[in-house]
C-alpha positions in Angstrom: 87.6 132.0 127.1 90.8 134.1 127.1 90.9 136.7 124.3 93.2 136.0 121.4 95.3 138.3 119.2 97.0 137.8 115.9 100.5 139.2 115.1 100.4 140.4 111.5 103.3 141.2 109.2 102.2 144.1 107.0 103.7 145.3 103.7 105.3 148.4 105.2 109.0 149.3 105.7 108.9 148.7 109.4 110.8 145.7 111.0 107.9 144.7 113.3 104.6 142.9 113.4 101.3 144.5 114.5 98.8 143.1 116.9 95.1 142.7 116.0 92.1 141.4 118.0 90.5 138.2 116.7 86.7 138.6 116.8 85.6 135.6 114.7 87.3 132.3 113.8 91.0 132.1 114.6 93.2 132.5 111.4 96.0 130.0 110.8 99.6 131.2 110.8 100.6 132.0 107.3 97.1 133.1 106.2 96.2 136.6 104.9 94.0 138.9 106.9 92.7 142.4 106.1 93.3 144.8 108.9 92.9 148.6 109.6 96.1 150.5 109.3 95.9 154.2 109.9 93.2 155.6 107.6 93.3 152.6 105.2 93.1 148.9 105.2 96.0 146.6 104.3 96.4 142.9 103.7 99.0 141.2 105.8 100.2 137.7 106.9 99.5 136.2 110.3 102.8 135.2 111.9 101.6 134.1 115.4 98.6 133.8 117.7 99.0 135.2 121.2 97.0 136.1 124.3 99.3 138.9 125.3 99.4 141.8 122.9 102.4 144.1 122.9 100.2 147.1 123.8 97.2 147.6 126.0 94.4 145.3 124.9 91.9 148.2 124.6 94.2 149.9 122.0 94.2 146.9 119.8 92.0 147.1 116.7 90.1 144.1 115.4 90.8 142.1 112.2 88.4 143.3 109.5 88.4 140.0 107.5 90.2 136.6 107.4 90.9 136.0 103.7 92.4 132.5 103.8 91.5 129.2 105.5 95.0 127.8 104.9 98.5 129.3 104.8 99.3 131.2 101.6 102.7 129.5 101.2 103.9 126.0 101.8 106.0 125.6 105.0 109.2 125.5 103.0 108.6 128.8 101.3 107.3 130.4 104.4 110.4 129.4 106.3 112.5 130.6 103.4 110.9 134.0 103.5 111.5 134.3 107.2 115.2 133.3 106.8 115.6 135.7 103.9 114.1 138.6 105.9 116.6 138.0 108.7 119.6 137.5 106.3 119.0 140.6 104.2 117.7 142.6 107.1 114.4 143.5 105.4 111.0 143.8 107.1 109.2 140.4 106.9 105.9 141.9 105.9 107.4 144.1 103.2 109.4 141.0 101.9 106.2 138.9 101.8 104.3 141.7 100.0 107.1 142.1 97.4 106.9 138.4 96.3 103.2 138.0 96.6 101.1 138.4 93.3 99.5 141.8 93.1 96.0 140.6 93.3 96.7 138.6 96.5 98.1 141.8 98.0 94.7 143.4 97.1 92.7 140.7 98.8 91.7 138.6 95.8 90.8 135.0 96.8 93.7 132.6 96.6 91.9 130.1 94.5 91.8 129.2 90.9 88.7 130.7 89.1 86.9 127.5 88.2 84.5 126.9 85.4 80.8 127.0 86.4 79.1 123.6 86.5 75.5 122.6 87.0 73.8 119.6 88.7 70.2 118.4 89.3 68.6 119.1 92.6 66.5 116.5 94.3 63.4 118.2 92.8 65.0 118.2 89.4 65.7 114.5 89.6 62.0 113.9 90.3 60.8 116.1 87.5 59.5 114.1 84.5 61.0 115.4 81.2 57.8 114.3 79.4 55.9 117.1 81.1 58.1 119.8 79.4 56.9 119.4 75.8 56.4 123.1 75.5 59.9 123.8 76.9 62.2 121.6 74.9 65.4 123.4 75.9 64.6 123.0 79.6 64.0 119.3 78.9 67.3 119.1 77.1 69.1 120.5 80.2 67.4 118.1 82.5 68.3 115.2 80.2 72.0 116.3 80.0 72.3 116.6 83.8 70.9 113.1 84.4 74.3 111.8 83.4 75.9 113.9 86.2 77.2 117.4 86.8 78.0 119.2 83.5 80.1 122.3 82.7 78.3 125.5 81.8 80.3 125.6 78.5 78.8 122.2 77.5 75.3 123.6 77.9 76.2 126.7 75.9 77.4 124.4 73.1 73.9 122.8 73.1 72.4 126.3 72.4 71.2 126.7 76.0 70.7 130.4 76.8 71.2 132.0 80.2 67.5 132.6 80.4 66.8 128.9 80.2 69.3 128.2 83.0 67.9 131.0 85.2 64.4 129.6 84.8 65.5 126.2 85.9 67.3 127.7 88.9 64.2 129.7 89.9 62.2 126.5 89.7 64.7 124.8 92.0 65.4 122.0 89.5 69.2 122.7 89.0 71.9 124.3 91.2 75.6 125.2 90.8 78.1 122.5 91.3 81.8 122.9 92.4 84.0 120.0 91.3 86.8 119.0 93.7 90.1 120.4 92.7 92.6 117.6 92.1 96.2 117.9 91.1 97.2 116.8 87.6 98.5 113.2 87.7 100.9 113.6 84.9 103.0 110.6 86.0 100.2 108.4 84.6 100.1 110.2 81.3 103.8 110.9 81.1 105.2 110.8 77.6 108.1 112.2 75.6 106.7 114.2 72.7 109.7 114.6 70.5 112.7 112.5 69.3 115.4 112.6 72.0 118.9 113.4 70.7 121.5 111.0 72.0 123.7 112.2 74.8 127.5 112.3 74.6 129.6 110.8 77.4 129.8 114.1 79.4 126.1 114.8 79.2 125.2 111.2 80.2 127.6 111.4 83.2 126.0 114.7 84.3 122.5 113.3 84.0 123.4 110.2 86.0 125.2 112.1 88.7 122.3 114.6 89.2 119.6 111.8 89.1 121.6 109.8 91.7 121.1 112.6 94.3 119.2 111.5 97.3 117.7 114.5 99.0 119.4 117.9 98.9 122.5 118.4 96.6 123.7 121.5 94.8 125.4 120.8 91.5 127.3 123.3 89.3 126.9 122.3 85.6 129.5 124.3 83.8 129.2 123.8 80.0 130.7 125.8 77.2 128.1 127.6 75.1 126.3 125.2 72.8 127.4 122.1 74.9 123.8 121.0 75.5 123.1 122.1 79.0 119.4 122.3 78.2 119.4 118.8 77.0 120.9 117.7 80.3 118.0 119.6 82.1 115.5 117.8 80.0 116.9 114.4 80.7 117.2 115.2 84.4 113.5 116.1 84.5 112.3 112.8 83.1 112.4 110.8 86.4 111.2 113.8 88.3 108.0 114.1 86.2 107.6 110.4 86.0 107.3 110.4 89.8 104.5 113.0 89.5 106.7 115.7 91.0 107.1 119.3 89.8 110.1 121.3 88.5 111.0 124.9 89.0 113.3 126.4 86.3 114.6 130.0 86.7 115.9 132.0 83.8 117.4 135.5 84.1 115.5 137.4 81.4 111.9 137.5 80.1 113.3 137.1 76.6 114.5 133.6 77.4 111.2 132.2 78.5 109.4 131.7 75.1 112.3 129.7 73.7 112.7 127.7 76.9 109.0 127.0 77.1 108.9 125.6 73.5 111.8 123.3 74.3 110.0 121.8 77.3 106.6 121.7 75.8 107.9 119.8 72.7 109.6 117.3 74.9 107.1 116.6 77.7 103.3 116.0 77.6 102.8 117.9 80.9 101.3 121.3 81.8 104.0 124.1 81.6 103.4 127.4 83.3 105.4 130.7 83.0 105.9 133.4 85.5 107.6 136.8 84.8 106.9 140.5 85.0 105.5 140.6 81.5 102.3 138.9 82.6 99.3 141.0 83.7 98.0 140.6 87.3 95.4 138.0 86.4 97.8 135.9 84.4 100.4 136.0 87.2 97.9 135.0 89.9 96.6 132.1 87.7 100.2 130.8 87.2 101.0 131.1 90.9 97.8 129.2 91.9 98.4 126.5 89.2 101.8 125.8 90.7 100.5 125.8 94.3 97.6 123.5 93.4 99.7 121.0 91.5 98.1 122.0 88.2 101.5 122.8 86.6 104.3 120.2 86.3 107.0 122.7 85.1 107.2 126.3 86.2 109.5 128.5 84.2 110.1 132.0 85.6 112.4 134.9 86.3 113.7 135.9 89.7 110.5 136.2 91.8 109.2 132.8 90.7 111.5 131.3 93.3 108.9 132.1 96.0 106.1 130.3 94.2 104.5 127.6 96.5 104.6 124.2 94.8 102.7 121.2 96.0 105.2 118.6 95.1 108.5 120.2 94.1 111.2 117.7 93.0 114.0 119.8 91.5 115.2 123.4 91.0 117.2 124.5 88.0 118.9 127.9 87.8 119.9 128.6 84.2 122.7 131.2 83.5 123.3 131.2 87.3 126.0 133.9 86.9 123.6 136.5 85.6 123.4 139.7 87.8 119.6 140.0 87.2 119.1 137.3 89.7 119.9 139.9 92.4 117.0 142.3 93.2 118.5 145.8 93.2 115.8 147.7 95.2 113.4 147.2 98.1 113.8 143.5 99.1 117.4 143.0 97.9 117.6 139.2 97.7 119.6 137.0 95.5 117.4 134.4 93.8 120.3 132.0 93.1 121.5 131.9 96.7 117.9 131.6 98.0 117.3 128.8 95.5 120.0 126.8 97.2 118.4 127.5 100.6 115.0 126.4 99.3 116.5 123.2 97.9 118.0 122.5 101.3 114.6 123.2 103.0 112.7 121.0 100.5 115.4 118.3 100.5 115.7 118.3 96.7 118.6 118.8 94.2 119.5 122.2 92.9 121.3 122.5 89.5 123.2 125.7 88.7 124.0 125.9 85.0 126.3 128.3 83.2 129.0 128.5 80.6 130.6 131.3 82.7 129.9 130.5 86.4 130.2 133.4 88.8 133.4 133.4 90.8 131.4 132.8 94.0 129.8 129.7 92.6 133.0 128.5 91.0 134.8 128.9 94.4 132.1 126.8 96.1 132.5 124.1 93.5 136.2 124.0 93.6 136.2 123.8 97.4 133.8 120.9 97.4 130.7 122.8 98.8 128.9 122.1 95.5 129.3 119.1 93.1 131.1 120.1 90.0 130.2 118.8 86.5 131.7 120.1 83.3 130.6 119.9 79.6 133.6 120.7 77.4 132.3 119.5 74.0 129.5 120.7 71.6 127.3 117.8 70.6 127.0 116.5 67.0 129.0 118.3 64.3 129.0 121.7 66.0 132.6 123.0 66.6 133.8 125.9 68.8 133.7 129.2 67.0 136.9 130.7 65.6 137.8 133.9 67.6 139.7 137.0 66.5 140.5 140.4 67.7 140.3 143.4 65.4 142.5 146.4 66.3 140.6 149.4 65.1 143.1 152.1 66.1 143.4 154.4 63.1 140.5 152.8 61.2 137.6 154.9 59.7 134.4 153.7 61.4 131.0 153.7 59.9 128.7 154.0 62.9 131.2 152.0 64.9 131.9 149.4 62.1 135.4 149.1 60.6 136.0 148.2 57.0 137.4 144.7 57.8 134.3 143.9 59.8 131.9 145.2 57.1 133.7 143.0 54.6 133.5 139.9 56.9 129.7 140.6 57.4 129.2 140.8 53.6 130.9 137.5 53.0 128.8 135.7 55.6 125.5 137.3 54.4 126.3 136.4 50.7 126.6 132.7 51.8 123.0 132.8 53.1 123.9 133.0 56.8 122.9 135.3 59.6 125.1 137.9 61.3 124.8 139.1 64.9 126.2 142.5 66.1 126.4 143.2 69.8 126.4 146.8 71.2 125.5 147.4 74.8 124.3 151.0 74.3 120.7 151.7 73.3 119.6 154.9 71.7 121.2 156.8 68.8 124.2 158.2 70.5 125.4 158.3 74.2 125.9 162.0 74.1 125.1 165.3 72.2 127.9 167.9 71.8 128.3 171.4 70.5 130.8 171.3 67.6 131.7 175.0 68.3 132.4 175.1 72.1 132.4 171.4 73.2 129.2 171.8 75.4 127.6 168.5 76.3 123.9 168.0 77.0 123.8 166.9 80.6 120.9 165.8 82.7 120.1 168.5 85.2 119.1 165.9 87.8 122.0 163.4 87.5 125.8 163.5 87.0 125.3 162.0 83.6 124.9 163.0 79.9 121.6 162.6 78.0 121.4 159.9 75.4 120.2 161.0 72.0 117.1 159.1 70.7 117.0 160.3 67.1 113.8 158.4 66.1 111.7 160.4 68.6 113.9 163.5 68.5 114.4 163.3 72.3 117.2 163.4 74.8 116.7 160.8 77.5 118.5 160.2 80.8 118.9 156.4 81.2 119.5 156.8 84.9 116.5 158.9 86.1 114.2 158.6 83.1 114.0 162.3 82.4 113.2 163.2 78.8 113.2 166.4 76.8 113.1 167.5 73.1 116.4 167.9 71.2 117.4 171.6 71.7 117.7 173.7 68.5 121.0 175.2 69.7 123.9 174.9 72.2 123.0 175.7 75.8 126.3 177.7 76.2 127.2 179.5 73.0 124.0 179.3 71.1 125.5 177.6 68.1 123.2 175.4 66.0 126.2 173.0 65.2 125.1 170.2 67.5 126.5 166.7 66.8 126.1 163.3 68.2 129.0 161.6 70.0 129.5 157.9 70.1 127.3 155.1 68.7 124.1 153.5 70.0 122.0 150.6 68.6 119.5 153.1 66.9 122.3 154.8 64.9 123.9 151.5 64.0 120.6 150.1 62.8 120.2 153.1 60.4 123.8 152.7 59.1 123.2 149.0 58.5 120.2 149.8 56.3 122.5 152.0 54.1 125.4 149.5 54.1 123.3 146.4 53.5 120.1 147.5 51.7 119.4 144.0 50.4 119.3 142.4 53.9 116.8 142.9 56.7 118.0 144.1 60.1 116.2 143.5 63.4 117.1 145.6 66.5 116.5 144.0 69.9 116.9 146.3 72.9 114.7 147.7 75.7 113.5 150.5 73.5 112.4 148.3 70.7 110.7 145.5 72.7 108.4 147.5 75.1 105.2 146.4 73.4 103.8 143.1 74.7 104.6 140.2 72.4 107.2 142.2 70.3 110.2 140.3 71.5 108.5 136.9 70.8 107.6 138.2 67.3 111.2 139.3 66.6 112.6 136.0 67.9 110.2 134.0 65.7 111.2 136.1 62.7 114.9 135.4 63.3 114.1 131.7 63.5 112.2 131.8 60.2 115.1 133.6 58.5 113.1 136.8 58.0 116.1 138.8 59.3 119.6 138.4 58.2 121.3 140.9 60.5 120.7 140.7 64.2 121.6 143.8 66.3 121.1 144.1 70.0 122.2 144.7 73.5 122.7 142.0 76.1 119.0 141.0 75.7 120.2 139.3 72.6 123.3 137.7 74.1 121.8 135.4 76.7 120.9 131.8 76.0 119.3 132.2 72.6 119.8 129.4 70.0 120.3 130.8 66.5 121.6 127.9 64.3 122.1 130.1 61.2 124.3 132.7 62.9 127.8 132.2 61.7 129.3 135.6 62.5 129.1 137.4 65.9 130.8 140.7 66.3 131.2 142.7 69.5 131.2 146.2 68.2 132.7 148.1 71.2 133.5 146.9 74.7 136.4 149.3 75.5 134.4 151.2 78.0 134.0 148.2 80.3 137.8 147.4 80.3 138.6 150.2 82.7 135.7 150.3 85.2 136.3 151.0 88.9 134.0 148.1 90.0 136.0 145.1 91.0 133.3 142.8 89.4 133.6 144.6 86.0 136.3 142.2 84.6 134.1 139.2 85.6 131.0 140.7 84.0 132.8 141.6 80.8 134.4 138.2 80.5 131.0 136.5 81.0 129.4 138.8 78.5 132.1 138.2 75.9 131.9 134.4 76.2 128.1 134.4 76.2 127.9 136.7 73.1 130.6 134.6 71.3 128.6 131.5 72.1 125.8 132.6 69.7 128.0 131.7 66.7 128.3 128.3 65.1 125.8 126.5 67.3 124.7 124.1 64.6 126.7 122.3 61.8 127.9 125.6 60.3 131.3 126.8 61.6 131.2 130.1 63.4 133.4 133.2 63.7 133.6 135.7 66.5 135.2 139.1 66.0 136.0 141.6 68.8 136.6 145.2 67.8 138.8 147.1 70.3 141.3 149.9 70.6 143.1 147.8 73.2 143.8 144.3 71.7 146.8 144.0 74.1 144.5 144.2 77.2 145.2 141.2 79.6 141.5 140.3 79.9 141.0 140.1 76.1 144.2 138.1 75.7 143.3 135.6 78.5 139.8 135.0 77.0 141.0 134.6 73.4 143.9 132.3 74.1 143.1 130.5 77.3 139.3 130.6 77.8 137.0 131.5 80.6 138.4 128.9 83.1 141.9 130.3 83.0 140.5 133.8 83.4 138.4 132.7 86.4 141.4 131.0 88.1 143.5 134.2 87.6 140.6 136.4 88.8 140.1 134.3 91.9 143.8 134.5 92.8 143.6 138.3 92.5 140.4 138.3 94.7 142.2 136.3 97.3 145.1 138.7 97.4 142.9 141.7 97.5 140.6 140.1 100.2 137.5 140.4 98.1 134.5 138.1 97.6 134.3 135.2 97.7 137.0 135.3 100.3 135.3 138.0 102.2 131.7 139.3 102.5 130.4 142.8 101.8 127.4 144.9 102.9 126.7 148.3 101.5 124.9 151.2 103.1 123.5 153.6 100.6 122.0 157.0 101.4 120.6 159.8 99.3 118.9 163.1 99.9 118.4 166.6 98.6 121.1 167.9 100.9 124.6 166.7 100.4 125.7 167.4 104.0 122.8 165.5 105.6 123.5 162.4 103.6 127.2 162.4 104.4 126.6 163.1 108.1 124.1 160.2 108.4 126.6 157.7 107.0 129.3 159.2 109.3 126.9 158.4 112.2 126.4 154.9 110.8 130.1 154.4 110.8 130.4 155.7 114.4 127.6 153.3 115.4 129.3 150.3 113.8 132.7 151.3 115.3 131.1 151.5 118.8 129.5 148.1 118.5 130.1 145.8 121.5 131.0 143.1 119.0 134.4 143.9 117.5 136.6 141.9 115.1 140.0 142.9 113.8 139.2 141.5 110.4 136.2 143.7 109.8 136.8 146.9 107.8 134.6 149.9 107.2 135.2 152.0 104.1 133.6 155.4 103.7 131.4 157.3 103.8 132.3 158.2 100.2 130.3 159.6 97.3 128.7 157.0 95.1 130.2 156.5 91.6 127.3 158.6 90.3 127.2 161.2 93.1 123.9 162.7 92.0 120.9 160.9 90.5 117.3 162.1 90.0 118.1 165.3 91.9 119.4 163.5 95.0 123.0 163.4 96.4 124.2 159.8 96.9 126.8 158.5 99.4 127.7 155.0 100.5 129.6 153.1 103.1 131.0 149.6 102.6 131.6 146.9 105.3 133.9 144.0 104.7 133.9 140.9 107.0 135.7 137.6 106.9 132.5 135.5 107.2 128.7 135.7 106.9 128.3 134.9 110.6 130.5 137.9 111.6 128.7 140.2 109.2 125.3 139.2 110.5 126.3 139.6 114.1 127.5 143.1 113.4 124.4 144.2 111.4 122.0 142.6 113.9 123.5 144.6 116.8 123.9 147.9 114.9 120.7 148.2 112.9 118.3 148.9 115.7 120.6 151.8 116.8 121.0 153.1 113.2 117.2 153.1 112.8 116.9 155.4 115.8 119.3 158.0 114.5 117.6 161.3 113.9 119.0 161.7 110.4 117.7 158.2 109.5 114.2 159.9 109.0 115.6 162.8 107.0 117.4 160.9 104.3 116.5 157.9 102.2 118.8 155.0 103.0 119.1 151.2 102.5 121.2 148.2 103.3 122.3 145.8 100.6 123.7 142.6 102.0 126.2 141.0 99.6 125.7 143.6 96.8 126.3 142.8 93.2 126.3 146.4 92.0 128.5 149.0 93.8 127.2 152.0 91.8 
């Protein structure tokens, strides 16, 4: 018989597969194998079986172990990973490793850990119980097992010890039993567990339109904050679950999953599984396998949950589709929203993109007919849109960033028994520390950035590279001890609120305050119970949460984002302002939104206050068209960094020359750079970038496909750290 070899994709940053000799049974394509790689062993995925290796047969090492009898992913997810690897120009093995649960990367069996069961052997069936008068517990086990295989836990409940079970095993009277794994048939037990609120006309039309989809359809559900998008999701899921199919729901932040889970568990009597980075390795693998084996009806997860294999997927819902956290910013730089649309097309199922502030790319697709476009413009019930106002703070004395008019407004709402939310997107005590004598600023030695002061821990921290050091006793230039904080962070504002409002409890929600597992859930539960009257936080607090007792929302300071050099900054700020404002007046109580700014006349603020997000988006799209920016063109960004500034710049200059010399040339393609990154040095490395602009995805892909093999052979490509980000969301 002709010798066979497996082509294996390994989790290494090399755009190739590796050949290995098959010595035992032939693995299936898509299964994991453990193979020797250098001085170690790695777990990879078989991508093909061949009889002609790419190197001499005697040089090919043998597979150490075949780990799976079946493909790890369903065909749809496997094809999606292959497509994503090509589109984002990332090595297939590394992409697969990045989205695989950690324990599967380490070779753990891809099977749910089942409860141990016991059954009678033939000898045990023939053993008379009457002969065991001196061993009553052994007799009890045999009696229990005469009714059929029994879980080990049931025997333990009968006070059966391991010693008794081991004795019966040694005698050959009982043996382990493995029950067949069957998917949960929730369609037969499908029930709605809570009173359903009635839908308004817009919600009912949206549900009917989505449920009428036959096969693949992509729907943008744009609804103002508080318009009941989640209720539409719940109604859309009813027929899906009733057919015994599964649903995949993506949310942008871990913080949104507890609240979302409760809504779905209260409504549906089906198993709900969660997947996010806050789970430990065992929990994540269990959730992944439950979805694959049809043990979970609803899977709610963050970005990487998109690649979860599901036995019978019926719908994908992307909540807050505009959120930038759906884009992976390092290693395998994929966009979960865009790949969700691809997966829906592959699985022939509907995809729902929900947002109060759709991204301009998604809005453009809806307006041009590529996506179906549904809108919710009303809040259900008695809820009314919050009253919005701009507070000009020029010349005002500020108490840790709070003006006197805002403090008075807060006091009024608190005295009425309501909750108040303050938004400040700067964690720490202050964004900088300065010498009052000479103006020296404490700067990170490894980055072009200032240290952030964390007063509670008496530390200076760089939020870019993570470097920390103790607060210095004196100025680094003149030696003065007159060091002062500059600016306001959430930590300082929290301390000030304690002095201004000693009779009310404040909760701070930011990355520093929610590191401990379960802390965020605990804070959110406390808010819901009314234990906290003042809610302070960063954008973790702004997204998707439902706080019915919040009647005042204040954006303490957004001026820094008004003048960014990133063309996406106005869109991000507009989305953030609308999302934060949407936390006010979500129940029957009327809400108020106050924006503190030194620039009340700014066009972005005026457009949002007086005309709303839709008018802003239309204006922004017109500007993007004139400037030839996405979604009217497509970008790719080469980033490079290294310890020597010249080497990094020279490498990207060679990349530019390689692209310019490409046999495929288009007049509409533009190359910008190389140029220093907005933060030119981070973590001790100099950073440069080069931007490519093309009129279509097809043109961009043709250019990159031809140029990348040449770029990878450049001598400097091995001396600097570089990456390619296709359709980047962050240009910093």
